[in-house]
C-alpha positions as CSV (number, residue, x, y, z in Angstrom):
1,M,-177.2,-21.2,-106.0
2,L,-175.0,-18.1,-106.5
3,D,-173.8,-16.2,-103.5
4,V,-174.5,-12.7,-104.9
5,V,-175.5,-9.6,-103.0
6,L,-177.8,-7.2,-104.9
7,F,-178.4,-3.6,-104.1
8,P,-182.1,-2.9,-103.2
9,G,-182.4,-0.6,-106.1
10,H,-180.4,1.3,-108.7
11,G,-180.7,4.5,-110.4
12,P,-178.4,7.1,-112.0
13,M,-176.5,7.7,-108.8
14,L,-176.2,4.1,-107.6
15,P,-174.0,1.2,-108.9
16,P,-175.7,-1.6,-110.7
17,P,-176.3,-4.9,-108.9
18,L,-173.1,-6.8,-108.0
19,P,-172.4,-9.4,-110.7
20,A,-171.7,-13.1,-110.7
21,L,-168.8,-14.6,-112.5
22,I,-169.5,-17.9,-114.3
23,L,-166.6,-19.9,-115.8
24,A,-166.7,-22.1,-118.9
25,D,-166.9,-25.2,-116.8
26,G,-170.0,-23.9,-115.1
27,T,-168.4,-22.9,-111.8
28,A,-170.1,-19.8,-110.4
29,Y,-168.4,-17.1,-108.3
30,G,-170.4,-14.6,-106.4
31,C,-169.4,-11.1,-105.5
32,R,-169.9,-10.1,-101.8
33,S,-168.2,-6.7,-101.8
34,F,-166.6,-4.0,-103.9
35,T,-164.3,-1.1,-103.2
36,T,-164.7,0.7,-106.5
37,F,-166.9,0.2,-109.6
38,T,-164.2,-1.9,-111.1
39,S,-162.6,-3.7,-108.2
40,F,-164.5,-6.7,-106.9
41,T,-163.8,-9.5,-104.4
42,W,-164.8,-12.9,-105.7
43,F,-165.8,-15.9,-103.6
44,H,-165.8,-19.5,-104.5
45,P,-169.3,-21.1,-103.9
46,R,-167.6,-23.2,-101.1
47,G,-166.7,-20.0,-99.4
48,R,-162.9,-19.7,-100.3
49,A,-161.8,-16.2,-101.2
50,M,-160.2,-15.9,-104.6
51,Q,-158.3,-12.7,-104.0
52,N,-154.5,-12.9,-104.4
53,P,-153.0,-11.9,-101.0
54,F,-149.5,-11.0,-102.4
55,K,-148.8,-7.3,-103.1
56,P,-145.8,-6.9,-105.5
57,T,-146.2,-3.1,-105.7
58,A,-143.9,-0.5,-104.2
59,G,-145.1,0.2,-100.6
60,A,-148.1,-2.1,-100.7
61,T,-148.6,-3.9,-97.4
62,P,-147.8,-7.7,-97.9
63,P,-149.8,-10.4,-96.1
64,E,-146.8,-11.0,-93.8
65,L,-143.7,-9.2,-93.0
66,V,-141.4,-12.1,-93.4
67,G,-138.1,-11.9,-91.5
68,R,-139.0,-8.5,-89.9
69,A,-140.2,-9.6,-86.4
70,G,-139.0,-7.3,-83.7
71,L,-137.4,-4.6,-85.9
72,L,-139.8,-1.9,-84.7
73,D,-139.9,-2.9,-81.1
74,E,-137.7,0.1,-80.0
75,F,-140.0,2.4,-82.0
76,E,-143.1,1.1,-80.3
77,Y,-141.5,1.3,-76.9
78,G,-140.6,4.9,-77.7
79,L,-144.3,5.7,-78.4
80,Q,-145.1,4.4,-74.9
81,Q,-142.3,6.5,-73.3
82,G,-142.9,9.7,-75.1
83,S,-140.6,12.6,-75.8
84,G,-136.9,11.9,-76.1
85,A,-137.1,8.1,-76.3
86,P,-134.4,6.9,-78.7
87,G,-136.8,4.7,-80.8
88,L,-138.7,7.8,-81.9
89,L,-135.8,8.8,-84.1
90,T,-135.2,6.0,-86.6
91,I,-133.5,5.6,-90.0
92,I,-134.4,2.7,-92.2
93,T,-131.9,1.8,-95.0
94,G,-131.5,-1.0,-97.5
95,S,-131.2,-1.7,-101.2
96,R,-134.0,-1.2,-103.7
97,G,-136.9,-3.6,-103.2
98,I,-135.8,-4.7,-99.7
99,G,-139.0,-3.4,-98.0
100,K,-138.2,0.1,-96.7
101,T,-141.5,1.6,-97.6
102,V,-143.4,-1.4,-96.2
103,M,-141.6,-0.9,-92.9
104,L,-142.5,2.8,-92.9
105,S,-146.2,1.8,-93.4
106,E,-145.9,-0.7,-90.5
107,A,-144.5,2.0,-88.2
108,E,-147.3,4.3,-89.2
109,G,-149.8,1.6,-88.3
110,I,-148.2,1.0,-84.9
111,A,-148.2,4.8,-84.2
112,R,-151.9,5.1,-85.0
113,N,-152.7,2.1,-82.8
114,H,-151.1,3.9,-79.9
115,G,-153.2,7.0,-80.6
116,W,-150.4,9.1,-82.2
117,A,-151.1,11.4,-85.2
118,V,-149.1,10.5,-88.3
119,I,-147.8,12.5,-91.2
120,S,-146.5,10.5,-94.1
121,R,-144.6,12.1,-97.0
122,T,-142.3,11.1,-99.8
123,A,-139.2,13.4,-100.2
124,T,-140.2,15.0,-103.4
125,P,-139.3,18.7,-103.9
126,G,-141.5,20.9,-101.7
127,F,-142.4,18.1,-99.3
128,L,-141.7,20.3,-96.3
129,A,-144.6,22.6,-97.2
130,G,-146.8,19.4,-97.4
131,V,-145.8,18.5,-93.9
132,G,-146.8,22.0,-92.7
133,D,-150.2,21.6,-94.5
134,D,-150.7,18.3,-92.8
135,M,-150.0,19.9,-89.5
136,L,-152.6,22.5,-90.1
137,R,-155.1,19.9,-91.1
138,I,-154.6,18.0,-87.8
139,L,-154.8,21.3,-85.9
140,D,-158.1,22.0,-87.6
141,E,-159.4,18.6,-86.7
142,L,-158.3,18.8,-83.0
143,G,-158.6,22.5,-82.2
144,D,-161.5,24.9,-81.7
145,G,-160.4,27.7,-83.9
146,P,-161.5,28.7,-87.4
147,P,-160.4,26.6,-90.4
148,S,-156.8,27.3,-91.5
149,R,-157.4,26.5,-95.2
150,K,-159.8,27.4,-97.9
151,I,-160.7,25.2,-100.9
152,T,-159.4,26.7,-104.1
153,A,-160.1,23.9,-106.6
154,F,-161.4,20.4,-106.9
155,S,-160.6,17.5,-109.1
156,A,-162.9,15.5,-111.3
157,A,-165.7,13.8,-109.6
158,G,-164.7,15.4,-106.3
159,F,-162.1,12.8,-105.5
160,G,-159.4,15.4,-104.6
161,L,-159.1,18.9,-103.2
162,T,-156.6,21.7,-103.6
163,T,-156.0,24.0,-100.6
164,Q,-154.2,27.2,-100.1
165,L,-152.6,28.3,-96.8
166,P,-153.3,31.9,-95.6
167,P,-150.0,33.9,-95.7
168,E,-150.0,34.4,-92.0
169,R,-150.0,30.6,-91.4
170,S,-147.5,29.6,-94.1
171,A,-144.7,31.8,-92.9
172,D,-143.3,29.6,-90.1
173,W,-144.3,26.0,-90.0
174,R,-142.1,25.4,-87.0
175,R,-144.6,27.6,-85.1
176,T,-147.4,25.5,-86.4
177,G,-145.6,22.3,-85.3
178,N,-145.0,23.7,-81.9
179,E,-148.7,24.6,-81.5
180,L,-149.8,21.1,-82.7
181,L,-147.3,19.2,-80.5
182,H,-148.4,21.1,-77.4
183,L,-152.0,20.3,-78.2
184,L,-151.2,16.6,-78.7
185,A,-149.1,16.5,-75.5
186,A,-152.0,17.8,-73.6
187,K,-154.0,14.9,-74.9
188,G,-151.3,12.4,-73.9
189,T,-150.2,11.6,-77.4
190,G,-147.8,12.9,-80.1
191,L,-146.9,13.2,-83.7
192,V,-144.9,10.8,-85.9
193,I,-143.5,12.1,-89.3
194,T,-142.3,9.5,-91.8
195,I,-140.3,10.5,-94.9
196,D,-139.6,8.0,-97.6
197,E,-137.0,8.0,-100.4
198,I,-134.7,10.7,-99.0
199,H,-132.2,9.9,-101.8
200,A,-134.6,11.7,-104.2
201,V,-134.7,15.2,-102.8
202,D,-132.6,18.3,-102.2
203,R,-130.8,18.0,-98.8
204,V,-131.8,21.5,-97.8
205,E,-135.4,20.5,-97.0
206,I,-134.3,17.3,-95.2
207,A,-131.8,19.4,-93.1
208,Q,-134.5,22.0,-92.3
209,L,-136.9,19.3,-91.1
210,A,-134.1,17.7,-89.0
211,A,-133.2,21.0,-87.4
212,D,-136.8,21.8,-86.5
213,V,-137.4,18.3,-85.1
214,Q,-134.3,18.7,-83.0
215,H,-135.8,21.9,-81.5
216,F,-139.0,20.1,-80.7
217,I,-137.1,17.3,-78.9
218,R,-135.1,19.9,-76.9
219,D,-138.4,21.4,-75.8
220,G,-139.6,18.0,-74.6
221,L,-142.4,17.8,-77.2
222,P,-143.8,14.4,-78.3
223,I,-142.3,14.1,-81.8
224,G,-141.1,11.0,-83.8
225,L,-139.3,11.1,-87.1
226,I,-138.5,8.1,-89.3
227,F,-136.5,8.4,-92.5
228,A,-136.1,5.7,-95.2
229,G,-133.7,5.7,-98.1
230,L,-130.8,4.1,-99.8
231,P,-127.6,3.6,-97.8
232,S,-125.7,6.3,-99.8
233,A,-128.4,8.9,-99.2
234,V,-128.4,8.2,-95.5
235,S,-124.6,8.4,-95.3
236,D,-124.5,11.7,-97.0
237,L,-127.3,13.1,-94.8
238,L,-125.5,12.1,-91.6
239,N,-122.4,13.9,-92.7
240,E,-124.1,17.2,-93.4
241,G,-124.1,20.1,-90.9
242,V,-127.3,20.4,-88.9
243,A,-128.5,16.9,-89.7
244,T,-125.6,15.4,-87.7
245,F,-127.8,15.0,-84.7
246,L,-129.5,12.2,-86.6
247,R,-126.4,10.1,-86.0
248,R,-128.0,9.3,-82.6
249,A,-131.0,7.8,-84.4
250,D,-131.7,4.1,-84.2
251,R,-130.6,2.4,-87.5
252,I,-132.6,-0.4,-89.1
253,N,-130.6,-1.9,-91.9
254,L,-132.9,-4.2,-93.8
255,H,-131.5,-7.5,-95.3
256,E,-132.8,-10.6,-96.8
257,A,-135.2,-12.9,-94.9
258,A,-134.2,-16.4,-94.1
259,I,-135.4,-19.0,-96.7
260,A,-136.9,-21.1,-93.9
261,E,-139.1,-18.2,-92.9
262,V,-140.2,-17.7,-96.6
263,N,-140.9,-21.4,-96.8
264,T,-143.1,-21.3,-93.7
265,S,-145.0,-18.2,-94.9
266,Y,-145.7,-19.7,-98.3
267,S,-146.9,-22.9,-96.8
268,E,-149.4,-21.2,-94.5
269,L,-150.7,-18.8,-97.2
270,F,-151.1,-21.4,-99.9
271,S,-152.8,-23.7,-97.4
272,K,-155.2,-21.0,-96.4
273,G,-156.0,-20.3,-100.0
274,G,-156.8,-23.9,-100.7
275,I,-153.9,-24.3,-103.2
276,S,-152.5,-27.8,-103.6
277,I,-148.7,-27.7,-103.9
278,S,-146.0,-30.1,-102.6
279,A,-143.5,-29.2,-99.9
280,D,-140.6,-29.6,-102.4
281,L,-142.2,-27.1,-104.8
282,I,-142.8,-24.6,-102.0
283,N,-139.1,-24.9,-101.1
284,E,-138.1,-24.4,-104.7
285,A,-140.3,-21.2,-104.8
286,A,-138.8,-19.9,-101.5
287,E,-135.2,-20.5,-102.7
288,A,-136.0,-18.6,-105.9
289,T,-136.8,-15.5,-103.8
290,E,-133.3,-15.5,-102.2
291,G,-135.1,-14.0,-99.2
292,Y,-135.5,-10.7,-101.0
293,P,-138.9,-9.1,-99.9
294,F,-139.9,-7.8,-103.3
295,L,-139.2,-11.2,-104.9
296,I,-141.1,-12.9,-102.1
297,Q,-144.2,-10.9,-103.1
298,L,-143.6,-11.4,-106.9
299,V,-143.1,-15.2,-106.7
300,G,-146.1,-15.6,-104.4
301,Y,-148.2,-13.4,-106.7
302,Y,-147.4,-15.3,-109.9
303,L,-147.7,-18.7,-108.2
304,W,-151.2,-17.7,-107.0
305,L,-152.0,-16.5,-110.5
306,E,-150.8,-19.9,-112.0
307,A,-152.9,-21.8,-109.4
308,D,-156.0,-19.7,-110.4
309,K,-155.5,-20.8,-114.0
310,A,-154.9,-24.5,-113.0
311,G,-157.8,-25.2,-110.7
312,W,-155.9,-24.4,-107.6
313,K,-153.2,-27.0,-108.2
314,L,-149.5,-26.2,-108.8
315,D,-147.2,-28.7,-110.4
316,Q,-143.5,-28.3,-111.4
317,S,-144.2,-26.6,-114.7
318,R,-146.7,-24.1,-113.2
319,V,-144.2,-23.3,-110.4
320,Q,-141.3,-22.7,-112.8
321,R,-143.6,-20.5,-115.0
322,G,-144.5,-18.4,-112.0
323,I,-140.9,-18.1,-110.8
324,A,-139.8,-17.0,-114.3
325,A,-142.5,-14.4,-114.5
326,A,-141.5,-13.0,-111.1
327,Q,-137.8,-12.8,-112.2
328,R,-138.7,-11.0,-115.4
329,R,-140.7,-8.5,-113.4
330,N,-137.9,-8.0,-110.9
331,T,-135.5,-7.3,-113.7
332,L,-137.7,-4.7,-115.2
333,V,-138.7,-2.9,-111.9
334,V,-135.6,-3.3,-109.7
335,V,-132.5,-4.3,-111.7
336,E,-132.8,-1.9,-114.6
337,S,-133.9,0.9,-112.3
338,A,-130.9,0.4,-110.1
339,L,-128.5,0.5,-113.1
340,S,-130.1,3.6,-114.7
341,D,-128.1,6.2,-112.8
342,I,-124.6,4.7,-112.4
343,S,-121.4,5.8,-114.2
344,D,-119.6,3.8,-116.9
345,R,-116.8,3.1,-114.5
346,D,-119.3,1.8,-111.9
347,R,-120.7,-0.5,-114.6
348,E,-117.3,-1.8,-115.5
349,F,-116.8,-2.7,-111.8
350,L,-120.1,-4.6,-111.8
351,D,-119.3,-6.3,-115.0
352,A,-116.0,-7.6,-113.5
353,M,-118.0,-9.0,-110.6
354,A,-120.5,-10.6,-112.9
355,A,-117.8,-12.5,-114.7
356,Q,-117.2,-14.5,-111.5
357,D,-119.4,-17.0,-109.7
358,G,-120.2,-16.0,-106.1
359,P,-118.4,-13.3,-104.1
360,S,-115.6,-11.3,-105.7
361,A,-112.3,-10.5,-104.1
362,A,-110.9,-6.9,-104.5
363,G,-107.7,-8.3,-106.1
364,Q,-109.7,-10.2,-108.8
365,I,-111.7,-7.1,-109.7
366,G,-108.5,-5.0,-109.8
367,A,-106.8,-7.4,-112.1
368,L,-109.8,-7.4,-114.5
369,L,-110.0,-3.7,-114.5
370,K,-106.3,-3.1,-114.4
371,A,-106.9,-0.7,-111.6
372,K,-104.9,0.2,-108.5
373,P,-106.2,-0.9,-105.0
374,N,-107.2,2.6,-104.0
375,V,-109.3,3.0,-107.2
376,V,-111.0,-0.4,-106.6
377,S,-111.7,0.6,-103.0
378,K,-113.3,3.9,-104.2
379,Y,-115.8,2.2,-106.5
380,R,-116.4,-0.6,-104.1
381,N,-117.4,1.8,-101.4
382,R,-119.6,3.8,-103.8
383,L,-121.5,0.8,-105.0
384,I,-122.0,-0.5,-101.5
385,A,-123.4,2.9,-100.5
386,A,-125.7,2.8,-103.5
387,G,-127.1,-0.5,-102.3
388,L,-126.0,-2.4,-105.4
389,I,-123.4,-4.6,-103.8
390,E,-122.6,-5.7,-100.2
391,S,-119.7,-6.9,-98.2
392,A,-119.3,-10.7,-98.3
393,G,-116.4,-11.2,-95.9
394,Y,-113.0,-9.7,-95.6
395,G,-111.9,-8.1,-98.9
396,K,-114.9,-9.6,-100.8
397,V,-118.2,-8.2,-102.2
398,D,-121.3,-9.7,-103.7
399,F,-124.4,-8.4,-105.5
400,A,-127.1,-7.0,-103.2
401,I,-129.9,-7.3,-105.7
402,P,-131.2,-10.7,-106.9
403,G,-130.9,-11.1,-110.6
404,L,-128.3,-8.4,-111.1
405,R,-125.5,-10.9,-111.9
406,Q,-127.6,-12.7,-114.5
407,Y,-128.7,-9.4,-116.1
408,L,-125.1,-8.2,-116.5
409,R,-124.1,-11.5,-118.0
410,A,-126.9,-11.5,-120.6
C-alpha cells in the first residue's frame, strides 16, 4: 500500500493531490510533504527518507558542522553578557569554500535562539541602506507607531515586495539604530548584524557601518557585529582608518576539518540513511575531501546520489565515481573562481608551486621564477592574503584549496 497523503479537495487555487513515485522494479515511494509545487520529500515504503542530507551550495546549512565545535562559544557567551562583550564583535576568515557563510548562518541561529534580533546582509553595493531598512522593519514589528514604509511595487505572484523609505526616516540610519537598540535593550535583548563577503564591496560602506557600531558600543547598547570574508579583505579592512577598532574583534580563522571527524560524520549519516558501505570506502571518501568543508558536502552529496542509483549500496566503483564528480564540481565552482582575478605574475608563482610535490620552499620558487627573495616574499604574502596558499612551516607554502595543484598541472 502506498503511503500517500491526499488533499481533501482541489480546485483552481489548490495544488493537486500529492503524487506517488513508482520505479521500474515496482518499488513505490509515497510523498508525505511538499515545500513548493515542484519540491517533494519522498519516503521509502519501509519509512526511510530518501532526501539527500548534504548541501553543496554556497551558504546552505550542512547536516553537521564537521570540525567546527566550540568556535562560536565566545559569541554565544557574549549574547548572554550583553553590551561590550568581546564575542559580540567577531571576524570570520578563510579561503573560498571553507565554510564562512555557513558559520554566519550558525551564528544567526544561535542569536535567534537567545531572543536577539538578526539582520543578515551580503556586502553588495548599497548594503548599508538595506541594513537601515531592516532596522525599520524590526521597529515596525516591535513598536507602537505608524508603519515606516509603504509598498510601492510587488513581484509576480506576490512573492516579493518593494518598499520605499520616507525621506525623514532615511536621512540618518544611525538614529534609527539607536532607537531600535534602546527598544531591544528595554526588552532584555539586542541586535546582531552579520555581513558576508566583505571582499566584494567598497570599503566606504564597511567603514561607515563599523563607525556607527562603535558608537553604539560606546553608548552601552546591545549590538553584535560579525563579518566574514577572505583574509586579504579582512587585512585591508583592519588597516583602514575608522575600522581599526575592529582589531579588537575575536578572530575565527577557518581551516580544514580532521579526516577522522569527516570519517565519523560520514559513517553516522550513511548509516542513518540505510546506505550500505564498507568502513574502508568511507575512509577513502573522507580522505578525498582533505577536510575541506565544501568538498565534504560535495563528496557526501554525490555518494548519496550514487547510492540512490544502486539500491542504497556503494561499492568501489560507485565511490570512485562519486568522488570524481565532486572533484569536477569543486574545480568548476571553487578553483576556477579563485583564479579568475589574479595577475599573470601571481599565476606564475602558483605554477612554480604546482611543479613540485607537496610544500614549496621560497628558494625553490625563486629559482624557478628567477626572482629575488623580496619579490618572492611579496607574491607569497599576497597569495596567502587571497586565501590561495598557506604557510606550511618555516619558509614554505602549500596550496590552500584542494584540487588547485592538479588543475594547474593539467
